[in-house]
KOLVOKOL-950670 format. One line per 4 residues: their letters; for each residue x, y, z of N, C-alpha, C. Coordinates in nm, 3 decimals, decimal comma. Layout:
BEGIN
a> X:Y:Z:X:Y:Z:X:Y:Z ~ ...
This chain:
BEGIN
mane> 2,018:32,226:6,715:1,899:32,230:6,795:1,930:32,201:6,941 ~ 2,032:32,119:6,965:2,065:32,084:7,103:2,105:32,208:7,182 ~ 2,181:32,296:7,121:2,221:32,420:7,191:2,104:32,515:7,206 ~ 2,022:32,525:7,102:1,908:32,616:7,105:1,807:32,579:7,213
fkwn> 1,780:32,451:7,227:1,680:32,405:7,325:1,743:32,352:7,454 ~ 1,877:32,358:7,462:1,951:32,314:7,582:1,924:32,168:7,618 ~ 1,936:32,081:7,515:1,920:31,939:7,536:2,055:31,880:7,576 ~ 2,058:31,801:7,683:2,182:31,732:7,719:2,193:31,604:7,636
lrlq> 2,306:31,535:7,649:2,328:31,414:7,568:2,225:31,304:7,597 ~ 2,185:31,293:7,720:2,086:31,191:7,755:1,953:31,217:7,684 ~ 1,906:31,341:7,687:1,780:31,376:7,621:1,793:31,359:7,469 ~ 1,908:31,395:7,414:1,929:31,374:7,271:1,920:31,226:7,236
gyil> 1,972:31,142:7,324:1,963:30,998:7,302:1,819:30,949:7,302 ~ 1,740:31,000:7,396:1,598:30,962:7,399:1,526:31,008:7,273 ~ 1,555:31,128:7,229:1,489:31,182:7,109:1,526:31,099:6,987 ~ 1,654:31,068:6,973:1,699:30,993:6,856:1,655:30,847:6,860
safp> 1,644:30,789:6,979:1,605:30,648:6,987:1,454:30,628:6,980 ~ 1,377:30,735:6,985:1,231:30,722:6,980:1,184:30,675:6,842 ~ 1,249:30,719:6,736:1,208:30,680:6,601:1,213:30,529:6,579 ~ 1,325:30,462:6,611:1,328:30,317:6,589:1,226:30,240:6,673
igyl> 1,190:30,293:6,789:1,089:30,226:6,871:0,956:30,220:6,795 ~ 0,917:30,333:6,738:0,794:30,336:6,658:0,803:30,251:6,533 ~ 0,919:30,257:6,467:0,938:30,181:6,344:0,929:30,031:6,371 ~ 0,998:29,984:6,475:0,996:29,841:6,507:0,858:29,797:6,554
tsql> 0,788:29,882:6,628:0,654:29,849:6,673:0,559:29,831:6,555 ~ 0,574:29,915:6,455:0,485:29,906:6,339:0,502:29,773:6,266 ~ 0,621:29,715:6,274:0,645:29,588:6,207:0,558:29,476:6,266 ~ 0,522:29,490:6,392:0,439:29,388:6,457:0,293:29,394:6,412
fths> 0,248:29,512:6,370:0,106:29,531:6,341:0,071:29,545:6,193 ~ 0,169:29,568:6,109:0,141:29,597:5,969:0,061:29,487:5,901 ~ 0,101:29,364:5,917:0,031:29,254:5,851:-0,116:29,249:5,892 ~ -0,142:29,264:6,020:-0,280:29,261:6,069:-0,361:29,377:6,013
fvkr> -0,300:29,495:6,011:-0,370:29,613:5,959:-0,402:29,597:5,811 ~ -0,306:29,545:5,734:-0,328:29,528:5,589:-0,437:29,425:5,564 ~ -0,437:29,316:5,638:-0,542:29,216:5,620:-0,679:29,271:5,656 ~ -0,684:29,355:5,758:-0,813:29,405:5,805:-0,864:29,523:5,723
fgtk> -0,775:29,619:5,691:-0,818:29,744:5,628:-0,779:29,756:5,481 ~ -0,690:29,674:5,434:-0,646:29,681:5,295:-0,521:29,767:5,280 ~ -0,449:29,740:5,173:-0,321:29,807:5,149:-0,336:29,957:5,131 ~ -0,433:30,000:5,051:-0,450:30,143:5,023:-0,481:30,223:5,149
avla> -0,568:30,169:5,233:-0,604:30,241:5,355:-0,487:30,252:5,451 ~ -0,410:30,144:5,464:-0,294:30,146:5,554:-0,188:30,242:5,501 ~ -0,164:30,238:5,372:-0,066:30,330:5,313:-0,111:30,475:5,325 ~ -0,239:30,501:5,303:-0,292:30,638:5,317:-0,277:30,686:5,462
favf> -0,308:30,599:5,558:-0,291:30,635:5,699:-0,144:30,660:5,731 ~ -0,057:30,577:5,677:0,087:30,592:5,702:0,137:30,725:5,648 ~ 0,101:30,758:5,527:0,147:30,884:5,466:0,087:31,003:5,540 ~ -0,039:30,994:5,579:-0,101:31,103:5,654:-0,031:31,124:5,788
twsl> -0,007:31,015:5,861:0,060:31,024:5,992:0,200:31,078:5,976 ~ 0,272:31,024:5,883:0,409:31,061:5,855:0,416:31,210:5,822 ~ 0,329:31,257:5,735:0,329:31,397:5,692:0,290:31,491:5,805 ~ 0,186:31,455:5,878:0,138:31,541:5,987:0,244:31,556:6,096
vtfa> 0,306:31,447:6,134:0,406:31,453:6,240:0,531:31,527:6,192 ~ 0,570:31,509:6,066:0,684:31,582:6,012:0,656:31,732:6,013 ~ 0,536:31,771:5,975:0,498:31,912:5,976:0,498:31,968:6,118 ~ 0,451:31,892:6,214:0,437:31,941:6,352:0,567:31,940:6,431
tpfl> 0,667:31,867:6,388:0,790:31,850:6,465:0,855:31,982:6,508 ~ 0,874:32,080:6,420:0,938:32,205:6,465:0,860:32,277:6,575 ~ 0,730:32,264:6,573:0,646:32,330:6,674:0,650:32,256:6,808 ~ 0,687:32,128:6,805:0,689:32,046:6,925:0,828:32,038:6,989
asvp> 0,927:32,095:6,923:1,065:32,079:6,967:1,092:32,139:7,105 ~ 1,015:32,235:7,147:1,041:32,300:7,275:0,992:32,217:7,395 ~ 0,910:32,114:7,369:0,860:32,028:7,477:0,914:31,887:7,451 ~ 1,022:31,849:7,521:1,090:31,722:7,489:1,001:31,598:7,495
fvli> 0,913:31,586:7,594:0,828:31,467:7,603:0,737:31,456:7,481 ~ 0,679:31,566:7,439:0,590:31,565:7,322:0,670:31,538:7,196 ~ 0,792:31,590:7,188:0,878:31,564:7,073:0,912:31,415:7,065 ~ 0,942:31,354:7,178:0,973:31,211:7,180:0,851:31,129:7,134
csri> 0,733:31,166:7,181:0,611:31,097:7,138:0,588:31,115:6,988 ~ 0,614:31,234:6,937:0,596:31,257:6,794:0,697:31,177:6,712 ~ 0,818:31,160:6,764:0,918:31,079:6,694:0,876:30,932:6,691 ~ 0,814:30,885:6,798:0,762:30,748:6,799:0,653:30,733:6,693
llgf> 0,562:30,831:6,687:0,456:30,827:6,585:0,514:30,835:6,444 ~ 0,618:30,917:6,425:0,682:30,927:6,295:0,740:30,792:6,254 ~ 0,808:30,726:6,346:0,862:30,595:6,316:0,753:30,493:6,285 ~ 0,644:30,500:6,361:0,533:30,408:6,337:0,473:30,430:6,197
gegl> 0,449:30,556:6,163:0,394:30,587:6,031:0,487:30,547:5,918 ~ 0,615:30,574:5,936:0,710:30,537:5,831:0,723:30,386:5,819 ~ 0,719:30,318:5,931:0,725:30,172:5,927:0,605:30,110:5,858 ~ 0,488:30,167:5,878:0,368:30,117:5,809:0,380:30,139:5,659
grn> 0,438:30,252:5,621:0,450:30,285:5,478:0,557:30,207:5,406 ~ 0,650:30,149:5,477:0,761:30,078:5,415:0,732:29,931:5,390 ~ 0,623:29,880:5,443:0,596:29,736:5,428:0,505:29,707:5,315
């Protein structure tokens, strides 16, 4: 993908490091969300977010900023689902 979209190493680093940012951020909020909304609702939201962003990723690959934001959301959704 890097050759196809002409991503340099710096941009690749931003794209790859976006996922852990979302994942780590979700760790701060999961307990509060579960207490407020319940386990089933948080898990349903996590799976919905995770699935939607995974589906949209190939369509967003041509716009690096949007791809980075989607990777942050993917990490956030996956982090919510793992707790």
